[in-house]
C-alpha positions in Angstrom: 39.9 -183.2 -13.0 41.3 -180.1 -14.6 44.4 -180.6 -16.6 47.5 -180.3 -14.4 50.4 -178.3 -15.8 53.9 -177.8 -14.4 55.0 -174.3 -15.4 58.7 -175.2 -15.6 61.3 -176.6 -18.0 63.3 -178.0 -15.1 63.7 -181.8 -15.4 64.3 -181.9 -11.6 60.9 -180.3 -10.9 59.2 -182.7 -13.3 60.8 -185.6 -11.7 59.7 -184.4 -8.2 56.1 -183.9 -9.4 56.0 -187.3 -11.0 56.4 -188.8 -7.4 52.7 -187.8 -6.8 51.4 -190.1 -9.5 49.3 -187.4 -11.1 49.1 -187.0 -14.9 50.6 -183.6 -15.9 52.2 -181.8 -18.8 54.9 -179.2 -18.7 54.9 -175.8 -20.2 57.7 -173.3 -20.0 56.8 -169.7 -18.9 58.5 -166.9 -20.7 58.8 -164.1 -18.2 61.4 -161.6 -17.1 62.9 -162.9 -13.8 64.8 -159.7 -12.9 64.3 -158.6 -9.3 62.4 -155.3 -8.7 64.1 -152.4 -6.9 63.9 -153.0 -3.1 62.4 -156.5 -3.5 63.4 -159.0 -0.8 64.3 -162.5 -1.8 61.0 -163.8 -0.3 59.0 -161.2 -2.3 61.0 -162.1 -5.5 60.3 -165.9 -5.4 56.6 -165.4 -4.5 56.1 -162.8 -7.3 57.9 -164.9 -9.9 56.0 -168.1 -9.0 52.7 -166.3 -9.3 53.8 -164.6 -12.5 55.0 -167.8 -14.1 51.6 -169.5 -13.3 49.6 -166.6 -14.8 51.9 -166.6 -17.9 51.0 -170.3 -18.5 47.3 -169.5 -17.9 47.2 -167.3 -21.0 47.4 -170.5 -23.1 45.6 -172.9 -20.7 42.4 -171.4 -19.5 41.0 -174.4 -17.7 43.9 -175.9 -15.8 45.6 -176.1 -12.5 49.0 -174.6 -13.0 51.9 -175.3 -10.7 54.8 -172.8 -10.8 57.9 -172.4 -8.6 60.9 -170.2 -8.3 63.9 -170.5 -6.0 66.8 -168.4 -4.7 69.7 -169.3 -2.5 70.6 -166.5 0.0 74.0 -166.1 1.7 74.6 -163.2 4.1 71.6 -161.4 2.7 72.8 -161.7 -0.9 71.2 -163.9 -3.6 73.4 -166.7 -5.0 72.5 -167.4 -8.6 73.5 -170.3 -10.8 77.3 -170.1 -11.1 77.4 -170.9 -14.8 81.1 -172.0 -14.7 83.8 -173.5 -12.6 85.4 -170.2 -11.4 82.1 -168.8 -10.1 81.2 -172.1 -8.5 84.6 -172.0 -6.6 83.7 -168.5 -5.4 80.2 -169.5 -4.2 81.4 -172.6 -2.3 84.3 -170.7 -0.8 81.9 -168.0 0.4 79.5 -170.7 1.8 82.1 -172.7 3.6 81.3 -172.9 7.3 78.1 -170.9 6.8 74.3 -171.4 6.4 72.7 -170.8 3.1 68.9 -170.2 3.1 66.9 -171.5 0.2 63.6 -169.8 -0.5 61.2 -171.6 -2.8 58.2 -169.8 -4.0 55.3 -172.1 -4.9 52.1 -171.2 -6.7 49.1 -173.2 -7.7 46.8 -171.3 -10.0 43.3 -172.4 -11.1 43.1 -170.6 -14.4 39.3 -171.3 -14.7 38.4 -169.7 -11.3 41.4 -167.5 -11.3 42.1 -168.5 -7.7 45.8 -168.3 -6.7 47.3 -170.3 -3.8 50.9 -169.3 -3.1 53.6 -169.5 -0.4 57.3 -169.4 0.3 59.0 -172.4 1.8 62.3 -172.1 3.7 65.1 -174.7 3.7 68.5 -174.1 5.3 71.8 -175.8 4.4 74.7 -175.6 6.8 78.0 -176.1 5.1 81.1 -177.8 6.5 84.3 -175.9 6.6 85.6 -176.7 3.2 89.2 -176.5 1.9 89.9 -175.3 -1.6 91.0 -178.9 -2.4 87.7 -180.3 -1.3 85.8 -177.7 -3.3 87.8 -178.4 -6.4 87.3 -182.2 -6.0 83.6 -181.8 -5.5 83.1 -179.5 -8.5 85.2 -181.7 -10.8 83.2 -184.7 -9.7 79.6 -183.3 -10.1 80.0 -180.1 -12.1 76.8 -178.4 -10.7 77.3 -175.2 -12.7 73.5 -174.8 -13.5 72.5 -175.2 -9.8 71.9 -172.3 -7.4 74.5 -172.4 -4.7 76.9 -174.6 -6.8 75.8 -178.0 -5.6 73.3 -180.9 -6.1 71.9 -181.9 -2.7 70.3 -185.0 -4.3 73.8 -186.2 -5.4 77.4 -185.9 -4.1 76.6 -182.4 -2.9 75.4 -184.0 0.4 79.1 -184.4 1.3 79.4 -180.6 1.6 77.0 -180.2 4.5 77.0 -180.5 8.3 73.2 -180.1 8.6 70.0 -179.7 6.5 67.1 -178.0 8.1 63.5 -177.7 6.8 60.1 -179.3 6.5 60.6 -180.9 3.1 63.9 -181.9 1.4 62.1 -181.8 -2.0 62.0 -178.0 -1.6 65.8 -177.9 -1.8 65.6 -179.4 -5.2 63.0 -176.9 -6.3 59.4 -178.1 -5.6 58.1 -178.4 -2.0 55.8 -181.5 -2.4 54.4 -181.5 1.1 53.0 -177.9 0.7 52.0 -178.7 -2.9 49.8 -181.6 -1.7 48.1 -179.2 0.7 47.5 -176.7 -2.0 46.1 -179.4 -4.3 43.7 -180.4 -1.5 42.4 -176.9 -1.5 41.4 -177.5 -5.1 39.8 -180.8 -4.1 42.6 -183.1 -5.4 43.6 -185.8 -2.9 46.8 -187.5 -4.1 45.8 -190.5 -2.0 42.7 -191.1 -4.0 42.4 -192.5 -7.6 42.2 -189.7 -10.1 
């Protein structure tokens, strides 16, 4: 089996990938993640996922490289990581009573054959109507300032939602494992067989 590399420095993505029981290493891609003029959120996450995988391939020429990128979209606008409490309050206030779309780009790149498998996975989060008091309590409890959309769905953030909608809850955390398993199968890796 070729070496499996997760092109990410995210501990959350590494934890998700470890669920599959495959040996892997991580490598952090160093790319410019700025959107291009006129680029849709879907185009952005797909391009960045593929670009991250190719950036890792420069160093690892005989590997299967997994890369991912995610954006949260509210009313057609990308929600970034809030970075601080004030911005998180603004994001959650804007999301209150609305649906936020999470778009996760996923790429699996065989650096030996130069074959790229890639896709965009959608996951939607419907927010409860939240009071400022509830938002403040949540933010002080979990402090999700490095999370797109200002919440951690795998933690106390679940209390903010009325509904989650999508094929794979792992995609909300940043790595759609169901689709990844399908992409790995296209490279003759069956996660249900000993490696």
